[in-house]
RODO-2510 file (C-alpha; in nm, 4 decimals, decimal comma):
residues 397
     n   res          X          Y          Z
     1     m    28,0673    15,0212    15,8551
     2     r    27,8215    14,8119    15,6515
     3     r    27,6935    15,1275    15,4747
     4     y    28,0410    15,2294    15,3568
     5     n    28,1257    14,8764    15,2482
     6     q    27,8085    14,8540    15,0417
     7     k    27,9155    15,1655    14,8508
     8     v    28,2448    14,9992    14,7619
     9     e    28,0639    14,6839    14,6521
    10     r    27,8253    14,8819    14,4288
    11     v    28,1163    15,0479    14,2462
    12     c    28,2772    14,7094    14,1797
    13     g    27,9473    14,5587    14,0659
    14     r    27,8940    14,8335    13,8097
    15     v    28,2361    14,7676    13,6568
    16     f    28,1442    14,4048    13,5901
    17     l    27,7943    14,4961    13,4657
    18     v    27,9403    14,7226    13,1946
    19     l    28,1832    14,4510    13,0821
    20     f    27,9032    14,1953    13,0759
    21     l    27,6668    14,4076    12,8647
    22     l    27,9387    14,4923    12,6144
    23     s    28,0164    14,1225    12,5638
    24     l    27,6604    13,9918    12,5094
    25     p    27,6691    14,0005    12,1266
    26     v    27,9931    13,8003    12,1324
    27     v    27,8346    13,5370    12,3598
    28     w    27,5527    13,4631    12,1158
    29     a    27,7977    13,4469    11,8243
    30     r    28,0140    13,1963    12,0119
    31     l    27,7166    12,9746    12,0985
    32     f    27,6058    12,9686    11,7351
    33     v    27,9510    12,8917    11,5891
    34     v    28,1321    12,6863    11,8575
    35     g    27,8607    12,5512    12,0860
    36     e    27,8353    12,5423    12,4651
    37     k    28,1231    12,5286    12,7089
    38     a    28,0924    12,2431    12,9609
    39     d    28,4420    12,2391    13,1096
    40     p    28,5200    12,3034    13,4763
    41     l    28,5852    12,6656    13,5727
    42     d    28,9168    12,6573    13,7593
    43     l    28,8679    12,9998    13,9133
    44     e    28,5306    12,9150    14,0652
    45     g    28,5698    12,5433    14,1390
    46     r    28,2565    12,4380    13,9487
    47     y    28,1314    12,3424    13,5998
    48     a    28,0107    12,6061    13,3565
    49     n    27,6359    12,6736    13,3575
    50     r    27,4683    12,5433    13,0397
    51     m    27,2009    12,7274    12,8412
    52     p    26,8605    12,6364    12,9951
    53     e    26,5713    12,4863    12,8006
    54     l    26,2656    12,7091    12,7809
    55     n    25,9961    12,5783    13,0132
    56     a    25,6664    12,7599    13,0784
    57     k    25,6585    12,6767    13,4500
    58     e    26,0202    12,7799    13,5087
    59     f    25,9681    13,0968    13,3050
    60     w    25,6622    13,1864    13,5129
    61     h    25,8504    13,1417    13,8413
    62     g    26,1590    13,3266    13,7121
    63     d    26,3910    13,0233    13,7257
    64     f    26,4495    13,0288    13,3484
    65     q    26,5567    13,3932    13,3571
    66     n    26,7951    13,3333    13,6488
    67     n    26,9499    13,0281    13,4825
    68     l    26,9836    13,2145    13,1513
    69     e    27,1702    13,4956    13,3236
    70     k    27,4135    13,2506    13,4854
    71     a    27,4669    13,0631    13,1589
    72     l    27,5379    13,3791    12,9609
    73     a    27,8004    13,4833    13,2133
    74     d    27,9742    13,1438    13,1915
    75     q    27,9441    13,0991    12,8147
    76     m    28,1042    13,4349    12,7430
    77     p    28,4294    13,3886    12,5447
    78     a    28,7283    13,4228    12,7788
    79     s    28,4833    13,4589    13,0676
    80     e    28,7312    13,3354    13,3271
    81     s    29,0006    13,5685    13,1969
    82     i    28,7605    13,8607    13,2066
    83     r    28,6461    13,7730    13,5571
    84     t    29,0059    13,7390    13,6697
    85     k    29,0812    14,0895    13,5405
    86     y    28,7639    14,2171    13,7035
    87     l    28,8593    14,0617    14,0356
    88     d    29,2118    14,2025    14,0074
    89     t    29,0611    14,5477    13,9535
    90     k    28,8161    14,4975    14,2386
    91     r    29,0963    14,4010    14,4726
    92     v    29,2794    14,7254    14,3922
    93     l    28,9603    14,9179    14,4719
    94     f    28,9067    14,7360    14,8002
    95     n    29,2694    14,7776    14,9029
    96     g    29,2412    15,1474    14,8293
    97     l    28,9134    15,1974    15,0140
    98     n    28,9200    14,9526    15,3040
    99     w    29,0538    15,2276    15,5287
   100     i    28,6863    15,3279    15,5552
   101     s    28,6050    15,0194    15,7632
   102     e    28,9244    15,0506    15,9672
   103     k    28,8167    15,3945    16,0877
   104     k    28,5389    15,2401    16,2962
   105     d    28,7578    15,0994    16,5763
   106     s    28,7231    14,7507    16,4347
   107     n    28,9729    14,4684    16,3809
   108     y    28,7903    14,3710    16,0601
   109     r    28,9518    14,4796    15,7313
   110     l    28,7415    14,4686    15,4147
   111     i    28,8897    14,2395    15,1460
   112     a    28,6025    14,1622    14,9059
   113     d    28,2230    14,1694    14,8864
   114     g    28,1197    14,1104    15,2478
   115     l    28,4519    13,9396    15,3309
   116     y    28,7164    14,0536    15,5770
   117     f    29,0530    13,9705    15,7258
   118     y    29,0477    13,9883    16,1039
   119     s    29,3271    14,1223    16,3208
   120     g    29,5788    14,1167    16,0356
   121     d    29,5321    13,7419    15,9745
   122     d    29,4514    13,5725    15,6424
   123     y    29,1292    13,3841    15,7260
   124     l    28,8393    13,5116    15,5155
   125     v    28,5518    13,5911    15,7528
   126     r    28,2136    13,7604    15,7373
   127     h    28,0947    14,0298    15,9729
   128     y    27,8160    13,9814    16,2276
   129     y    27,4621    13,9687    16,0930
   130     d    27,1451    13,8893    16,2890
   131     y    26,9803    13,6180    16,0749
   132     v    26,7241    13,5406    16,3451
   133     k    26,5895    13,8940    16,3506
   134     a    26,5806    13,9061    15,9690
   135     n    26,3934    13,5719    15,9412
   136     e    26,1856    13,5584    16,2588
   137     a    25,8492    13,4803    16,0962
   138     a    25,9956    13,1998    15,8803
   139     i    26,1788    13,0513    16,1802
   140     k    25,8532    13,0390    16,3764
   141     e    25,6885    12,8634    16,0815
   142     s    25,9790    12,6177    16,0672
   143     s    25,9498    12,5377    16,4374
   144     n    25,5750    12,4816    16,4123
   145     y    25,6134    12,2479    16,1133
   146     y    25,8919    12,0289    16,2521
   147     s    25,7619    12,0261    16,6097
   148     n    25,4440    11,8575    16,4865
   149     l    25,6148    11,5746    16,2996
   150     p    25,5111    11,2291    16,4292
   151     i    25,8572    11,1441    16,5644
   152     e    25,8912    11,1393    16,9408
   153     n    26,2581    11,2279    16,9973
   154     k    26,3518    11,5631    16,8397
   155     y    26,6961    11,7260    16,8433
   156     q    26,8630    12,0304    16,6949
   157     y    27,2353    12,0982    16,6561
   158     l    27,3271    12,4509    16,5469
   159     v    27,6533    12,4996    16,3562
   160     t    27,7591    12,8504    16,4568
   161     l    27,9382    13,0459    16,1847
   162     e    28,1668    13,3448    16,2214
   163     s    27,8907    13,5746    16,0932
   164     t    27,7104    13,5291    16,4251
   165     a    28,0236    13,5155    16,6409
   166     d    28,1449    13,8765    16,6294
   167     f    28,5123    13,8462    16,7246
   168     d    28,5203    14,2055    16,8528
   169     h    28,2264    14,1203    17,0827
   170     p    28,2401    13,7424    17,1548
   171     e    27,9548    13,7600    17,4063
   172     m    27,7131    13,8111    17,1132
   173     e    27,7500    13,4479    17,0060
   174     e    27,6014    13,3080    17,3280
   175     e    27,3097    13,5492    17,3089
   176     y    27,2456    13,4530    16,9464
   177     v    27,2572    13,0779    17,0136
   178     n    27,0173    13,1076    17,3083
   179     r    26,7759    13,3276    17,1128
   180     f    26,7723    13,0861    16,8177
   181     a    26,7148    12,7902    17,0517
   182     s    26,4170    12,9657    17,2140
   183     y    26,2170    12,9227    16,8928
   184     y    26,2407    12,5407    16,9162
   185     p    26,1197    12,4483    17,2677
   186     a    26,0120    12,0992    17,1558
   187     f    26,3717    12,0085    17,0693
   188     k    26,6637    11,9022    17,2855
   189     q    26,9445    12,1256    17,1613
   190     s    27,3167    12,1851    17,1432
   191     a    27,5483    12,3978    16,9290
   192     l    27,8998    12,4212    16,7942
   193     k    28,0175    12,7374    16,9686
   194     i    28,3209    12,9201    16,8348
   195     g    28,3944    13,1440    17,1332
   196     s    28,6951    13,3313    16,9961
   197     y    28,8862    13,4008    16,6770
   198     d    29,1626    13,1597    16,7826
   199     n    28,9038    12,8821    16,8225
   200     y    28,7521    12,9715    16,4871
   201     k    29,0854    12,9062    16,3156
   202     k    29,0958    12,5596    16,4721
   203     l    28,7450    12,4663    16,3542
   204     f    28,7069    12,6224    16,0081
   205     t    28,9043    12,6563    15,6872
   206     k    29,0601    12,9797    15,5654
   207     t    28,8573    13,0142    15,2472
   208     d    28,5285    12,8298    15,3007
   209     h    28,2106    12,8671    15,5053
   210     h    28,2285    12,4963    15,5981
   211     w    28,3956    12,3566    15,9055
   212     n    28,7310    12,1793    15,8635
   213     y    28,8249    11,8243    15,9655
   214     a    28,8551    11,9217    16,3343
   215     g    28,5332    12,1237    16,3429
   216     s    28,3261    11,8580    16,1693
   217     y    28,4662    11,5859    16,3945
   218     r    28,3747    11,7863    16,7027
   219     g    28,0275    11,8395    16,5563
   220     y    27,9854    11,4651    16,4998
   221     q    28,0882    11,3870    16,8587
   222     e    27,8549    11,6485    17,0064
   223     i    27,5613    11,5312    16,7941
   224     i    27,6034    11,1722    16,9150
   225     r    27,6234    11,2894    17,2775
   226     l    27,3114    11,5021    17,2209
   227     i    27,1022    11,2181    17,0763
   228     l    27,2394    10,9132    17,2574
   229     s    27,4581    10,9804    17,5606
   230     d    27,8060    11,0727    17,6800
   231     e    27,8689    10,7004    17,7173
   232     e    27,8164    10,6282    17,3466
   233     e    28,1578    10,5569    17,1978
   234     t    28,2346    10,7644    16,8891
   235     i    28,4618    10,6575    16,6036
   236     k    28,8212    10,7706    16,6362
   237     p    29,0165    10,8893    16,3304
   238     a    29,2340    10,6177    16,1811
   239     e    29,4614    10,8745    16,0216
   240     k    29,5077    11,2465    15,9660
   241     v    29,6183    11,3231    15,6095
   242     a    29,7571    11,6551    15,4864
   243     f    29,7162    11,6464    15,1091
   244     n    29,9249    11,8530    14,8691
   245     y    29,6011    11,9874    14,7203
   246     d    29,5186    12,3571    14,7496
   247     f    29,1816    12,3987    14,9159
   248     q    28,9504    12,6392    14,7333
   249     g    28,6394    12,7198    14,9327
   250     s    28,3291    12,9244    14,8575
   251     k    28,4882    13,2433    14,9898
   252     y    28,7933    13,1904    14,7705
   253     r    28,5773    13,2376    14,4619
   254     f    28,4494    13,5742    14,5833
   255     a    28,7785    13,7017    14,7239
   256     y    29,0114    13,5942    14,4419
   257     p    29,2898    13,6900    14,4164
   258     t    29,3770    13,7040    14,7849
   259     l    29,6847    13,5943    14,9727
   260     s    29,4747    13,3421    15,1652
   261     h    29,5846    12,9887    15,0767
   262     e    29,5881    12,6522    15,2542
   263     k    29,6437    12,2835    15,1868
   264     f    29,3551    12,0432    15,2326
   265     t    29,3633    11,8241    15,5439
   266     a    29,1171    11,5493    15,6396
   267     y    29,0648    11,2658    15,8849
   268     r    29,0288    10,9112    15,7556
   269     f    28,7747    10,6936    15,9365
   270     e    28,6930    10,3252    15,9252
   271     t    28,3215    10,2513    15,9551
   272     k    28,1274     9,9256    15,9497
   273     a    28,0046     9,7757    15,6241
   274     h    27,6887     9,9475    15,5045
   275     d    27,4829    10,0356    15,1972
   276     t    27,4366    10,3899    15,0663
   277     y    27,1568    10,5181    14,8421
   278     v    27,1638    10,8632    14,6781
   279     n    26,8199    10,9729    14,5584
   280     g    26,7176    10,6062    14,5730
   281     e    27,0125    10,4705    14,3720
   282     k    27,2640    10,2430    14,5453
   283     t    27,6077    10,4000    14,5124
   284     i    27,9113    10,5340    14,6995
   285     y    27,8689    10,8833    14,8395
   286     g    28,1575    11,1282    14,8141
   287     h    28,5192    11,0744    14,7068
   288     q    28,6941    11,0235    15,0388
   289     d    28,7918    10,6621    14,9704
   290     e    28,9322    10,7615    14,6332
   291     f    29,1510    11,0295    14,7878
   292     f    29,2766    10,8134    15,0726
   293     s    29,3399    10,4974    14,8673
   294     d    29,5281    10,6695    14,5839
   295     s    29,8836    10,7296    14,7052
   296     a    29,9428    10,9787    14,4230
   297     k    29,6654    11,2044    14,5546
   298     r    29,8514    11,2409    14,8821
   299     t    30,1543    11,3953    14,7152
   300     e    30,0582    11,5305    14,3734
   301     a    29,9804    11,9000    14,3347
   302     g    29,6262    12,0074    14,2552
   303     a    29,3178    12,1778    14,3906
   304     t    29,0029    12,0494    14,5566
   305     s    28,6930    12,1715    14,7360
   306     y    28,4634    12,0615    15,0179
   307     g    28,2065    11,9065    14,7830
   308     a    28,4674    11,7413    14,5608
   309     f    28,5973    11,5505    14,8650
   310     y    28,3006    11,4912    15,0979
   311     g    28,0254    11,4769    14,8359
   312     l    27,7730    11,7051    14,6684
   313     d    27,4240    11,7954    14,7871
   314     y    27,1279    11,5688    14,7065
   315     a    26,7604    11,5584    14,7999
   316     t    26,7978    11,2313    14,9932
   317     i    27,0847    11,0137    15,1061
   318     k    27,0110    10,6891    15,2884
   319     f    27,2634    10,4947    15,4931
   320     d    27,1741    10,1402    15,5966
   321     f    27,4071     9,9916    15,8600
   322     h    27,1803     9,6882    15,9168
   323     q    27,1546     9,7410    16,2945
   324     p    26,7790     9,7090    16,3656
   325     e    26,8377     9,7138    16,7403
   326     k    26,9671    10,0734    16,7194
   327     g    26,6666    10,2558    16,5699
   328     n    26,6325    10,4837    16,2683
   329     l    26,7326    10,8494    16,2328
   330     l    26,5860    11,1215    16,0094
   331     m    26,8255    11,4143    15,9673
   332     i    26,7795    11,7461    15,7832
   333     g    27,0722    11,9732    15,7098
   334     y    27,2728    12,1605    15,4530
   335     s    27,6152    12,0750    15,3135
   336     d    27,7630    12,1159    15,6636
   337     t    27,6572    11,7583    15,7337
   338     n    27,8208    11,6116    15,4214
   339     a    28,1427    11,5592    15,6151
   340     i    27,9735    11,3688    15,8984
   341     d    27,6679    11,1964    15,7477
   342     e    27,8282    10,8518    15,7407
   343     l    27,9831    10,8917    16,0877
   344     v    27,6516    10,9889    16,2465
   345     a    27,4652    10,7166    16,0537
   346     s    27,7017    10,4474    16,1853
   347     h    27,5339    10,4798    16,5288
   348     f    27,1878    10,3921    16,3931
   349     n    27,0121    10,1305    16,1832
   350     q    26,8933    10,3342    15,8871
   351     t    26,9571    10,7069    15,8473
   352     f    26,7912    10,9356    15,5941
   353     v    26,9689    11,2667    15,5286
   354     i    26,7486    11,5347    15,3704
   355     d    26,8580    11,8577    15,1999
   356     p    26,5662    12,1042    15,2423
   357     r    26,6652    12,2911    14,9245
   358     l    26,6239    11,9829    14,7075
   359     c    26,3641    11,7578    14,8735
   360     t    25,9938    11,8292    14,8290
   361     k    25,7431    11,8232    15,1119
   362     t    25,5599    11,5365    14,9409
   363     e    25,8765    11,3241    14,9172
   364     f    25,9754    11,4086    15,2751
   365     e    25,6400    11,3153    15,4234
   366     k    25,6336    10,9951    15,2175
   367     i    25,9686    10,8957    15,3742
   368     i    25,8218    10,9535    15,7218
   369     t    25,5108    10,7500    15,6408
   370     e    25,7029    10,4556    15,4972
   371     n    25,9676    10,4320    15,7725
   372     d    25,9671    10,3985    16,1492
   373     f    26,1875    10,6768    16,2892
   374     e    26,2867    10,6911    16,6529
   375     y    26,5038    11,0034    16,6213
   376     f    26,4700    11,3329    16,4309
   377     l    26,7591    11,5793    16,3965
   378     l    26,7787    11,9310    16,2508
   379     v    27,1279    12,0624    16,1677
   380     p    27,0962    12,4289    16,0660
   381     n    27,3832    12,6739    16,0660
   382     s    27,3600    13,0193    16,2134
   383     g    27,3342    13,1709    15,8661
   384     a    27,0590    12,9416    15,7398
   385     y    26,7741    12,8001    15,9499
   386     i    26,5966    12,4873    15,8212
   387     p    26,2771    12,6108    15,6504
   388     a    25,9447    12,4287    15,6548
   389     l    25,9402    12,2109    15,3438
   390     t    25,7177    12,2897    15,0463
   391     d    25,6627    12,1370    14,7024
   392     q    25,8008    12,4501    14,5356
   393     l    26,1766    12,4011    14,5522
   394     e    26,3968    12,7088    14,5795
   395     g    26,7064    12,5099    14,4780
   396     m    27,0699    12,5844    14,5494
   397     s    27,1902    12,9360    14,6127
***
């Protein structure tokens, strides 16, 4: 099935490539006459990429070329309109050719590049892929690096995604989780297990790869039980709020226009007074308080995303709850943890949250040297292990 789907994706990609090449002269003319576009891109839920400054080091590593390509695509006149037309055309192609995947006795129906509807439902899901097998050497390197850190109590909590929980063969999830865990024998481990498609719908959003309010809350509870104990009391939601905002996740951008839509729902929590530092600067992390405190945001129409609500990704976030009797935690994870960082941190004295895509090895090891950590936690997801840190950042994908 993957082979046939890749053929469909290649056809769609070529359509956009032709449009892009034909528009390049117009892009340069626009930049010269009008200047750069810096406005948000409604279709993609992000700001337009700006033209990069030429830097010898970035040019040598290829970062300049990659950033230039992204900027040219965004700075193209009427770029969102063109992409909308392209995506409309692509949807027609996929709708006309997805019978190929349905021939294979599968409940997955191809909707967009690597995205499917399952069993006639409207949740955007990815098909099974064995990330452990594809990244075995790097996972072994990761385990060796983190197992040798000078922190006694080590834990790992795996956020299982639908791409490793084949809904046609649910037994594959358990095998995957156990195989991944076997690479980290020095860690006490647990995992968010999906189990079935019905459970998936309870734990994740329709259009995003991130867990929803219920999934993230379950993850928070299981992490605290993993590190502390079943007796440790977790924070209960003060309120469940269903906003009138349309939720536009990462999959929405790739599958637009689909019939998959949902309103954004979140739990409101009340935590103890604390201080938060983002990349060393004292600030407030995320926009949850703003959403909950503004009555208009509960009823007005609009659109939001996971990062716009819970917070964006940063190299380091430090939470200080001023509870020296409870010990310090060092946590490494991706944006999955953004929704629960503060909740987890409330059970410790100081908590440092590290994003391995943005934090250098030098900075990370300096944090370990300058602080006394009792607990260390890895929070990978089943589509992205936590790599051993280096000083050559790969950045955000």
